[in-house]
C-alpha positions in Angstrom: -8.2 -10.1 12.2 -8.7 -6.6 13.5 -11.2 -4.2 12.1 -10.4 -0.7 11.0 -12.8 2.2 10.5 -12.7 3.6 7.0 -14.3 6.9 6.0 -15.4 7.4 2.4 -16.1 11.0 1.3 -18.0 10.7 -2.0 -18.7 13.8 -4.2 -21.5 13.7 -6.7 -21.1 14.5 -10.4 -22.9 17.7 -11.5 -26.6 17.6 -12.4 -27.2 14.1 -11.1 -30.1 14.6 -8.7 -32.8 12.6 -10.6 -30.4 9.7 -11.3 -29.4 9.7 -7.6 -33.1 9.3 -6.6 -33.5 6.5 -9.1 -30.5 4.5 -7.8 -31.0 5.3 -4.1 -32.8 2.1 -3.1 -30.3 -0.1 -5.0 -27.4 1.8 -3.4 -29.0 1.5 0.1 -29.5 -2.3 -0.3 -25.9 -2.7 -1.4 -24.7 -0.8 1.7 -26.8 -2.8 4.1 -26.3 -6.2 2.7 -22.6 -6.2 1.8 -19.2 -6.4 3.3 -17.6 -4.2 4.7 -20.0 -3.4 7.5 -21.4 0.1 7.4 -21.2 1.9 10.8 -22.7 5.3 9.7 -23.8 6.8 6.4 -25.8 9.5 4.8 -25.9 12.2 2.2 -23.8 15.3 2.2 -26.0 18.4 1.4 -25.6 22.0 0.3 -27.2 24.8 2.3 -30.6 24.1 0.5 -30.8 20.4 1.5 -29.8 19.1 -1.9 -27.5 16.1 -1.9 -24.0 16.8 -3.1 -22.4 13.5 -2.1 -22.2 10.9 0.6 -20.2 10.3 3.8 -19.9 6.6 4.7 -18.0 5.1 7.7 -17.3 1.3 7.4 -15.6 -1.3 9.5 -13.2 -3.6 7.6 -9.8 -5.2 8.2 -8.3 -4.0 5.0 -8.3 -1.2 2.5 -8.5 -3.4 -0.6 -11.9 -4.8 0.4 -13.2 -1.2 1.0 -11.9 -0.1 -2.4 -13.5 -3.1 -4.1 -16.8 -2.4 -2.4 -16.9 1.2 -3.6 -15.9 0.2 -7.1 -19.0 -2.0 -7.3 -21.4 0.4 -5.5 -24.4 1.4 -7.7 -23.6 5.1 -7.1 -20.2 4.4 -8.6 -21.2 2.2 -11.5 -24.2 4.4 -12.2 -22.1 7.6 -12.5 -23.4 9.4 -9.4 -20.1 9.9 -7.6 -17.5 11.8 -9.5 -14.9 11.4 -6.7 -14.5 8.9 -3.9 -11.8 9.4 -1.2 -11.2 6.6 1.3 -9.2 7.2 4.5 -8.6 5.1 7.6 -10.1 6.7 10.7 -9.4 6.5 14.4 -11.7 8.3 16.8 -9.9 10.6 19.2 -10.0 9.6 22.9 -11.2 13.2 23.6 -14.1 12.9 21.1 -17.6 13.4 22.7 -18.8 10.5 20.4 -16.8 7.4 19.9 -17.8 5.2 16.9 -17.9 1.5 17.8 -15.8 -0.9 15.6 -18.0 -3.9 14.9 -16.3 -7.3 15.4 -14.9 -9.0 12.3 -17.2 -11.6 10.7 -16.1 -15.1 11.5 
């Protein structure tokens, strides 16, 4: 089964900084240990370095698995993210950086 890259643009709820810090380790473990496979992830920040959300790129053969993953993420269940948008992504052949698509798990 072919892998597709998926980009999740996750925006934080207002006034959530302390709770975000509290749930960060659990969220990070969930990303690293789960399926789909994370390719790239990190916080979105404002001009002052405060987290305002997350950008996550994952490899997975289907959207349903990605949606299920985000529904169970501690940042979703804990109320950190007010909005999660998931889109399929294809890196341009002209891009100076091409993200690798990890092979599907067997």
